[in-house]
C-alpha positions, 0 to 999 in steps of 0.5 A: 222352226217353231217345231225344231226350237220346241224340241231342239229344247225340249232336249236341252231340259231333259240333260242339264249341264253340270253347273244346273245339277248343283243348284237346288232345286226349290222344295218345300221342306218340314222340321220335323223331316229330321225327326222321322230321320232319328226314329229310321236311323234308331229303326236301324241301329236297334234292329243290326244290334238285335241281330249280332248280339250273340255274335261276340259271345257265341262261345258264352250263349252256347253253354247257357242255353245248352247247344252248339256253336253251329246252332248259335250261328243260325241265330246271326245267319237267318238274317241273311236268308230271310232278307232274300226274299222278305226283301221284294216285299218290302220294296214292293211295301215301301213303293206302292203302300208308303213308307210310314206303313213300312216303318210302323211295320218293322218298328212292330216286327222290331219290337215283338221280336226283342220281346219273345226273345227275353222269353228265353230268360224266363224260366217258367216259360222256357221248358225245354227246347222251347227255350230255343225257339224263341230265340229263333223266332225272335231272330226271325221278327227281327230279320223280317224289318231288316229290309224294311228299315234298310230300305227305307234311308232312300225313299225316305230321303227322296220325300222329306228332304231337298236335293242338296240333302238327301245324300248326307240324310241318307248316310246318316239314317244307313250309317246308324245300322253299322253303328249298332254293330258297334254297339252289339260287340262292345256291349255284348262281350261286355255284360258277359265277359269273364276276367281272363277271356278280356285281353283277346276280347279286344284282337278279335274288336278293336280292328272291328271297332276300328273299321265300323268308327273310320266308317261312319267318318268316312260316311259323313265326309263323303255323304257331304262331298257328294251333296256339293259336288254332285260327284256319285260315281267318280267317288265311289270308284276312288274309294272303292279301288282305295279299299281293294288297296286296303284288304291286299294289306290286311291280307298280307300283312296278317301272315305276319306276326306281332303286327296289331298296330299295322292291321290296326290302321288298317282296318281303319283304312277300310272302313272309311274307304268301304263303309263311305262307299255304301249310302253314295251307293244307295243314291247312286243306284237311285239316279241310275235306275230312275223313275223306279222306285227308291224303294224298288232300286234300293231292294235289288242291291240288298237283295243281291248283296244279301245273296252275295252274302250268304254264298261268301260267307260259305265260300271263305269258311270251305275255305279256312282249315285247321291251324296244326294243317298249316306250317305259315299260320302265325296263330300260336299252336295253342290255339289249337282249335283254331283255323286258319283264315289265310287263303279266305284273306286272298280269296276276298280281297282277290275277288274286292280287287276283281269287282273293284276293277271291273267297276272302274271301268264298265260303270256309267251312267247318267243322274237320272233322277237328278236330270228330272228334276233340273228339267221339271224345276227349269220348266217350271220357271219358264212358264212362271216368266211366261205368265 
């Protein structure tokens, strides 16, 4: 009887009920956790800015350095390619060496990479082919820092924040990366634009800015909601479905002329629901893979996303056609060098819808980390009461 009773109590402790999961587990917290959060946010933001410094002004950068557009595009693509193999190294650093080492190493890589990039505009240093060499080496060093700073939020939230603040802390640090992308997309054109290009700079940048701003807002609200309710799965499934609907709306609406306002609204909704999934999904990955380290679970998802990103970029680019070959294109004919992305946007909307359906139907998991912490807290409380 005693053995059966003990076995039953242990089973109950392994999977506490929803009410127990909502009760915050008491840990000792330190105010300097907010300082560490700010540090990780700044690293994430600056790394994203370094990534896309040249993308919004690729044509002007190519003209200044006397190189081709394809060569300029490699400055962005190298981030994706380097982060795939180094992402595995970053997971080992975070889960074995520790968060402190990862943050310090990423800060040094970020700084050294950005300094080397400036050599390309110093005349007595940038001679001949060295100009692009400095840019490329600097970008490679910054790309090495990217996995470290992107994997850090879940580790930071797990080590320094109580369970009822983790999603919020993860959201703040994770969303500083798209904030850096937003700053790069706004700041770079503002610094190097020509007067005649200002209107075009704004049909190109407005949707991207709205996408990011509303994405940050959505991530903030969803992070607060999940911290209170612990509904990781339900929240991500709803947001994923709404994101798929927004992608379909964008693909359809972009085929019509003079639809700037509807496209801006759709981009805002797409960002609001799409970006908000990211930090919650990172926490969900940790929950379903526990006791695997936070760096490892986040790292595997990131490496997978980078591989998918490279494949999608190449595929969608291959599906584009010249404007002259697209009789139903809504772009002006004088934009002779432009590409029609109709097929690409439709394929992307279809892929997003299929993945959303697959996730909603087949993804189910327990919150293993929350259950383990609740069980430990229950055991400690019982032991203290018996003593």
